[in-house]
N, C-alpha and C positions, 0 to 999 in steps of 0.2 A: 504493500500500500504506500510505502514511502521510498521505494527503490532500495531498501536496506535489508532485503531478505537474507543476504549472506550473514547478517549479524544475528538473526533469529529473534530471541526474546526481547521484550520491551526493556527489561532491566539491563540487558547487555547494551542496548542502544543508549540508554540513559548514562551508563558508566562511561561510554566512549565520549558522550557529549560533556560530561563532567571533566574528564581528562583534558578536554579541549578548551572549555571556557570557565570551569570552576562550578562548585556546588550552587552558589547563590544565583549566578546567571542562568544555570540550568533550571533551577526551580522557577525563575521568572519566565523562561521559555515554556515550561510545562503549564504554568498558570495561564499564560496567554493562549496556549493551545486549547486548554479546556474552555476558556471564555469565548473562543472564536470558531472552533471547529464546527459545532452545531449551535445555531442560534434560532430564535423564533422564526426568522426568515426562512431557514431550511425547512422547518416543520410546516410553515404556511405553504411553501411550495409543494410539499408532499400532499397536503390537503387539497390544493388546487388541482394537482395532477390526477387525484383520485385514489390515493392510498388510504387505507383505513386503520392502519396500525403501525407502530414502531416497536421493533425488538431491540431493547437496550442491552448491549454487551457490557456487563459490569465486571470490574476488577475489584476483588475483595479489599485491596489495600486502599481504596478510596473510602471505605466504610469502617474498617477496623485495622488494628495493627497486626503484622505477622506475629506468630507465636514467639519467635525469637526476640521480639522487641517489647513484649508485654511487661510492664513493671512488676506485675504479680502474676506468676504462672497460673494458668487456669481461669483467669479473669479476663474479660474482654473490654478493651478500650474502644469506644465508638467515636467515629469522626463525623461531627455534625455537618461539616462542609460537603462531604460526599452525599449525605442524605438530602441536603438542600439542593444539590445539583439534580437529583432525581425529581424532587418536588417541582423545580423550575421546568424541567422537560415535561412533566405530567401536566402542568398548567398549559403549556403550549399545545400538547396533543389534544387536551380537552377543549381548548378554544377552537380547534379544527374538527371536532366531532370524531376524534380518533382514539383508539385504545393504546395504552402503553403496556408492553409485555416485558417483564423483568427477567433477564437471562444472566445467570451466574457464569460468566465466560471464563473467569480465572478464579478458581477456588483456592483457599489456603493450601499451600504446598504444591499445587498443580495436580491436575487429574489425568495426565497422560504422558506418554513418551514422545509425542509430537510436541516438543517443548514450547514452541512459539505461541501456540494456541492459548495456553493458560499461563504464559510467562513463568514457566517452571524453572527453578534453579536445581540442577541435578546434584549439587553439592549439599543440598538441604533435604530434610525428609519430605517426601511427596505427600499428597493427600492420603494415599493408600498405605504409606509407611508409618504414619503418625496418627495415633488415636486423638491427640490434641488438635491436630489440623481438622480431623473429622468433627470433633466436638465443636470447634469454632465455626465450621461450616453450618452445622445444625443451628447453632445459636444465632448466626447471622440471618438465616432464613426466618427464625422466630421473630427476630427484631424487625425485619422487613414486613412480615405479616401483621405484627402488632400495629405498625405504622399505617398500613394500607388496608386493613381488614374491611373497613366500611367505605372504601373508595371505589366507586363504579368505573372510574376512568382507567383503573388497572385491569388489563384483560386477562392476565394469567401470570403464574410463576413458573418460569423455565428453570428447573432447579439445579441442573448441572450440564453445562455445554460439553458436547463431544468427548465424553470419557473414552480414553484409548489406552488400555492397560492389560497386560497379560497377568492374570491372577494365578492360573494353574501352571503355566509353563513360561516363566519369564524368558524373554529373548527378542524383544523389539517388534513383536507382531501386532501391536496396537489393539489387542483384544479381539481381533477378527476371528480367531479360531476358538475362543472360549466357548465352553458348552454349558457352564452353570452360572457364571457371573454373580456368585453369591455375595461377595463384598459390595458390589455395586447395588444390588437389590436391597441389601440390608441398609446401606447408607440412605438410599432414596426413601425407604420406608421410615427411617428415623427423621429425615427432613420433613416428610409429609406429616408425621405425628406431631412434630413441633409446630408446624404451621397450623394444623387443625386444633391445637390447644387454644389458639387465639383467633382463627379465621376459618370458618366453615363454608365460606362462600366461593372463594376464588378457585379457578381451574389450576390444577397441578399439571405441568407439562414434564414428561420424562423423556430421556434420551438413552438409547442403548449403548453398549460398548462399540468399539470400532467406529469412532466418530459419529455415534448416534444411530447405528444401523444393526448391531448384533443384539437381538433381544432373547437369545437362547438362555433360559433359566430366569429371566427377569419377570415373566408372567407366572402365575396369575396376578392380576392387579390387586392392590390392597386399598384402593380408594375409588369410590364410584364417580368422582368428579375429576377424572384423569384424561388427558390427551396424550397419545403416543406420537412423538416427533421422530421424523427421519430427515437425514440430510442427503443431498443429491448433487454431485459434481461430476462433470467430464465423462458422462456415460450416455447410453441411448436415451431417447426421449419418448419411447413408445410405452404402451401399457405393460408390456412384458418387463420393462425395467423397474416397475414398482409392484410387481406381482407379489413379492414377499410381504410388503407392508399391507397390501390389500388383503392378503391371507390372514395376517395378524389382526387386522381390523375385524374380519369376520369371526375369528376365533375368540376374541376378547369382547366384542361388542362395543369397544371404545372408539371414539373419533380419532382420526390421525391427522397430522399436520406436517407439511413440508416446512420445517422450521428454519432451514437455511439452505440456500442454493445461490448460484450465480457464477461469476468469473468465466463467462463464456460469451458467445456471440448473440446477436439479436435473434437469429433463427432458432438457436438453442433455447433461449428464453421463451419465445413464443410457443414453440412446440412442447416444451416441458410444462409450461403453465396451462396450455390447452389440455394436455393429458391429465394433469392432476385435478384441475377444475372440473373436467369431465367426469371425474370420479367423486366429486363433492369434497375435494381437499383444498384447503387454503394454503397460503405460502408466505414466506418472508425471504427476501433476497439480500445478499451480502456483496458489497456494502453500499451505503448511500453515496459516499464520495471517497476518492483516493487520487493519487497521482497515477493517471492511467485513463483509458478511454472506454471501459466496458461497464459503466454504472451510470446512474442518473446525473451525478455531478462530478466533474473532473477538476482537480486542482492543477493549476499551471504554476509550477514553482519559479521563483525568481532566478535570474541568471547565475547566481552564486551557488545554487543548490547542486548542480552537477559536479562541481569541483569538491564540494563538501562530501557528497556521497562517495566520490572516488577515494577521498582520504579515509573516511570512516570504514570503508570496505577493503582497505589495503591496496587500492589501485592508484593512488595519487599522493602528492606531497601534502604535508601538514599546512593548512592555511594559517595566517596570523589570527590571533585570538579575536581581535576587534572585527576582522572580516567574517569569521565564523559566527560570531554573535549577531552581527548585522544580518547575515543570511538567515539564521534561525529565527530571529525576531520578525523579519519580513515575512517568512513563511507563516509564522504563528499569529501575526496581527493583521496580515493583508491577504496573502495568497489563499489561505484556507477559508476565508469568509465567503458566504453564499454569493454576495454581489460580485465577487471576483472569480467565481467558478464558471466553468463552461458547462451549461446545461445541455445534456444530451437528449434532445426531443426524440431522437430515434430510439433510444433505449426505453424511455417511458412509454412510447407508442407500442413498442414490441411487447412490453409487459402488460399493458392495460387495455389496449384496443385490438391489436392484431390477433390475440388468442380467440377472439370472438368475431373477427371480420376479415374477409378477403379483400375488402375495399382498399383502394389506393387513394391517398390524399397527398397534396403537394408538401414537400419539405419546407419550401419557402415560396412566396408568391413570385411568379414569373409573368410579368405583364408587358406585352409588346405594343408599343405605340409607334407613332411616326418616327421617333428619334432612334428606334432600334432597341435591341436587347442583347445582353450577354448573360447566358446561363452557364454557371460553373458546372463542369462535369460532375463534381462531387455532390451537387445539390439535386440529385435525382429524387424521385418521389418516395414517400414513406409507404411501406407495405411489406408483405411477406415475400420471401424468395420465390421466384417463379411468377410473381404477379407485378411487383414493382422493379425488380432487378433479378439478375441471374448470374451466379458465379460458380466456378468449378469447385470451390472449397468454402463452405459456409459456416461450419461449427466444429468443435472439438469433442469427440467422443472416445478419445484414446486413453483416458485415465489420467491420474495425476502425473506431474512431471513437467519438464520444460516444454513450452508451447512451440513446436516446430512442425509445420509452419503455423503462423498465426492466420486466422481467417481473413483479417485485414492486415496485410504484411507491413503497412506503414504505421499501424496502431495509432491512428489519429483521426479526428473529425467525426467519424461514424463507426458504429460497431457491427455493421453488416459484413457479409463476405467480400464486399467490394474493396479492392486494394487502393488505398488512398495515402498519399504522401504530401507533406507540406514543402512546396518549392520556395526556398528562401530567396531565389533570384526574382520572384514575382513580388510586386508591391505588397508589403505587409505579410509576405510568406503565405500565399494563398494555397488552398488544397487542390491537388490534381489527382485524377484517376491514373494509376500506374498498373503495370502487369495485367493489362486488359487483354485477356486471352480469347482465342477463337471460340465462338459460341456464347460468350458472355454478353449481356445486354443490360441497358439502363433505360428507364422510362421517365419522361418529363411531362408534366402538365403545364401548359402555358395558356394565357388568355390574351387574345388579340383584340385590340380596340376596334379594328375594322378588318373585314375579310379582304382577300386579295393575295396575289403572289408576292412572296418575299424571299430574298436569297439568304441562305444560312451557311456559314462557314464553320467547319469543325476544325478547331485548333488543336493540333497534336502531331504525333509522329509514330512511325514504327510498323506500318502495315496497312491493310485494307479494312475499312469499316463501312457500315451502311447506315442510312437514316431512312425512317419511314414515318409518314405522317398520317394520323387518324386511320390506321389499319391499312394504308395503301401499300403498294409495291415498294420494296426497299430500293434505294438508290445507292449504288456503290461509290465509294470514295477512297482514293489512295492517298494516305497521309504522307507527309514529307519525311525524309530522313533527317537526322541531326537533332537539335535541341528541342524540337516540338513547337517552336515559336511560329512556324509557318502554318498553313492550313489547306484544306480542300473544300471547294464550294460546289455543291450540286446544282442542277437546274433549279430555278425558282420553285419554291414549295407553295401549293395552293391552300393558304390558311383560311379557316372559317372565322367569322366574327364570334367572339366568346371563347369557349374552352376548346383546346386542341391537345392531342396527345402525340408526343414524338418518342420514337424508339431509336436509340443508338446501339448498334450491335458490332461486335468484333467479328469480322468475317474471315480474315487471314492475319492473325496476330499472334506472335509468340509472347510478346509483352509490349503491346502498344501503350502509348501515353497520351491521355486526352486532357487538355486543360479546360476547354470551354466550347460552347456552341454560340456563335455570334450571328444574330439576325440584323441585317442592314435594311 
């Protein structure tokens, strides 16, 4: 999410920043991050788009001390600031008619061998190695339930995110081969009992071992207000891919929820959501924003960030302290704020509209008047693959690991299969379609103020493309060689007054490059 995956856990990232700028300035950075990463503007946007809930990933250390730091062993110190942060977020979600789901993402000690997920320090006792960590986890949930027992704006308690632990045969298998999961079941029962002492109303969400997917030995359920969560990443999008969870729903009679998914292409989002919603299953996707292109909001980091990442990951020189501090504070006070994020309309559309509609809508308005029109090639219509666009590689179903290739090889502008890169030689660094391969095509909706013939020039290079208007016969065009600043102009196209549809197709292209379509 921050281009710091090589460092792993959050506490490791923090230690590296402390080494660079000191403890006091590091705390100032983290305080600024918490104040600016999610504000009411972010939640208001989610409400406008049509989302109805927020799943909050909580780190226990915002709410209580680690067991190693407690002044009195066995007693819990509560951090009012962290609870106040939840209260503020709750007020924002309620103002938008949304529910807030509390997710214990990082439990005391850490709940898995996938260290970064729960910020686990392997030099300290894990959740499963320490009875005191488990006691604190139970106490934390009781504290949360006391606070929110009568709060209808809280949708549910997601009591332990993605446990991944080998109980029977330790060896790094993340709990995927476990057959009994007895310690996991026991802890979840204890958490539930503590919650029910003070709150009989709210839904309990449970997650199996193996990142929320191995429920062997977890059932039968112990509470009749329980939802079974599963997580889904980088696999098939059909009904067969969720057959196990559907079978579990039938066996238990409990509702199921796709509690976390994402990190893929728009096509994958649309197909997955259509599949689960077709089975009456709701969902939450990860994350709302990050540095990267495949979620609703994209953080564009300031120019100093790349050099800082290079140093932090061991790939570049150590920057001066003042320069590093300025970069970090710019990120935390400006770059991450909603008003400075790039909002991916294509991602939101793929999640909320396209699972229910094959209709195509314009990505942006293209209005042709007497003065002409330039349509950027990357501004093709919004819609499903095969309806608004077509690309030879549209999503990743190959499992976890490095994304090779990416569906959008340029990883910018849009999250469809269409390959887009930013050309820094163009004014403002405009997006262009690259690696446009034979058989791929893009659809554009434009509105002409008047009917009549107009010439259209395709600006690009690398091979033969075609254009077709309003379902008419395609007109072949040979694009120039070289840098793609040239173009090819077909005979005048007979535009209709009002709405017109244009298809641009790669007819003979190994990797054509298309910048724009210019109407004169």
